[in-house]
N, C-alpha and C positions, 0 to 999 in steps of 0.2 A: 158240142163236145168240149172244146176249149174256147173260152171267151176272155179277152183282155179288156179291162176297163181302166182307162186313164192311166196307163203305165208310164212312169218317168224314172229315169236313172241318170244320176250325175256322178262322175268320177272326180275325185279331188287328189291333187298332189301339192302339198303345202298350201299356198294361198291361191293356187290355180285350179279352177273348176272347168270340167268339160262335160257338156250335156250330151250323153249318148242317145237317150230316148226322151221324147217330150210328149206327154199326153196321148199315148198310143191306145186306140181302141179298135178291136177287130174280133171277129168270130170265125173259128175254124170248125168245119163240119166233118162228120164221118165220111171217109173216102175222098176227101179233098187232096189234091196234089197242088200245093201252093209254093211258088217260087218267091223268094225275097231277093230283090236285086237292088243295086245301088253302089256308089263309089266307096272306096276304102274310107273308114271313119264315119260311115253314115248310120251305124248302129245295128247292122244286120246280125252279127254274131251275138251281141248283147241281147237282142230280141229273142234269138233262138235259145240261148242259155236261160233266160227268164222263163220262157215257156216250159223248158225242161226241168225247172226246179233247181238250177245250179247257181243262179245269181239272184239275190233278193232285190226286187225293185225298191226304190225309195218311196214311191207312192203308187196307188192303184191296186188292182186285184187281178189275179189269174184264176179264173174259175174253171174247174174240171167237173163236168156234170153238175154245175151249180154251186160247188164248194170251193172256197179260196184255198189253194194249195199252200199258200204262205201263212195261213193260220194254223196249219198242222204243226205238231211238235216235230223235232228233227227226225225221230224214228218214223213218223208218219210220212214225212216228205221223202225219206229214203225209200219207203215202201211204194210210194207213188211212182218214183223213178223206176224202181225194180219191176213193178207189175205192168206199167203202162207205156214206158218210154224206151225207145231204142236210139242209140247215138251212132253217127258216122262222122268221121273227120277227114280232112285232106291228108293228114300225116299218118293215117292207118292205126297207129299205136298198137301194133302187134308185138307180143313178147318174143324177142329174138331167140330165146332158148327153148321155145315151145314149137311143136309142129303145127301144121295147119289145123288138124282136128283138135288138138289140145287148146289152141288159141280160141277156136269156136266154142269149146266146152266152157270157157270162162263166161260165156253169155247164158249158160243154162242154169236154171234155178230148180228144175224138177226133172225127174227121170223122163217124163214124156217129151221134154224139150230135147234131151240128148238123143232120143229115139228118132228125131226128125233130122239129125245132122246129115245122115247119108242121103236123104231125099234132097237136101239143099246142095250137097256136094255134087250130086249128079246134075241138078238143075243149073248150077253155076260152072259146070265143066271143070270141077276141081277134084273129082273122085280119085283120079290117078296121082294126085299131088298131096293126098291127105297126110302123108308122113314126111313131107318136105318141111324145111325150116324157112322162115321169111327171107333169109338171104339167098335162097335158091329159087325164089319166085320172081316173076315179072311184076311191074308196077300194077298192071291190070289184075293179075292174080292176087296180089296183096289186097287190093281194094275189094275184090269179090269176097275174099276171106273175111274182111272187116264187115262187109254187108251181111254175110250169114251170121256172124257173131251178134250183129245189131238186131236181127229179126228172129233168131232161132227160138227165143222165148215168147214169140208171138205177141209183141207189143201192139198196142192200138195206134201208137204214134211213132213215126220215124223222123228224127231230127238230123238233118244232113248238112254239115258245114263245109261248103266247097268240096264235095266228094269227087268231082271230076277235075279239080284243079291241076292234078298231076297226070291226068290221063290223056292219051291221044284220042282223036275223034272216034276211032273204032271201038276202043274200050269204053269211052264215054257213052256211046250208043248202047253197048251191052249192059252197062250199069243202069242206065235210065230205063231200059226195057225191064230189068229186074224190079226196079222201083215201081214201074207201072203195074207189074204183076202183083206186087204187094198191095197197091191201091185197089186193084180189081178184086182182091180177096178180102177187102173190107178195111184195109189200113189207111191211115191219114199220114201224109208226108209234108213236111215243111223243109224246103231245100234252099239254102243260102248260096248265092252265086254272084260272080262279077259279070257273067256272060248272059246278056239279054236273050240270046238264042235258046237258052234252056227253057224259057217260058213257053215255047211252042209245045213242050211236052206236058205242060200243066193245065189244069182247068181254072186256076186262080193265080193272080199275080199281085205282089206288093212291091212298090218302088219306094225306097227310103232315101231321103235327102236331109242331111243334118239332123237326124234323129226324129224326123216327122215323115208320115206318109205323104208322098208327093201328090199335090192336087192335079199335076199334069198326067199322072198315071194312077188313077184311083183304084182301090181294091175292087176286083171283079169276082 
């Protein structure tokens, strides 16, 4: 589904250069639940954003069904993200002036997506909170709202950047269960985390160290 070939990314500030990723190659298959672990600064988030079409690599290719997404014109790249990618972040990024249901509607592109909102609200135990504002929600409720927004348009790929970073163990388990359901329904998930324990929920694991896949914990 998604194949990375020799991806490298260097950030520069003045005369100082920092290599975020160096010659990364890997393949992600349909229904994979892949965790990306490693210390801060190892390139985890950069890898995620390159897969999602948000950061252009300096070299290499990101192939989706055989076509390099970074050879698309800007409109084509936007369409790729819109139709195939769902994003989740540690900070939720909910609009404070919108209710739960209206925040979720931001992820809908077609009427059929909006028709699935109530199904997901029930599934995520948020039906009674649909008219609440983010300030009235617990941390776990905010993250579940963000999860629904990310998948309501039925993306093939869910990219999650430290989604459990602000959650207690109970809410982390609830969220990971929902992600596993997304996987079982045909979705592919790439989850960035500092917590090695998250890997027990995944069928594949990548460990990054200084922008490279660690030979001590190879891709499985």
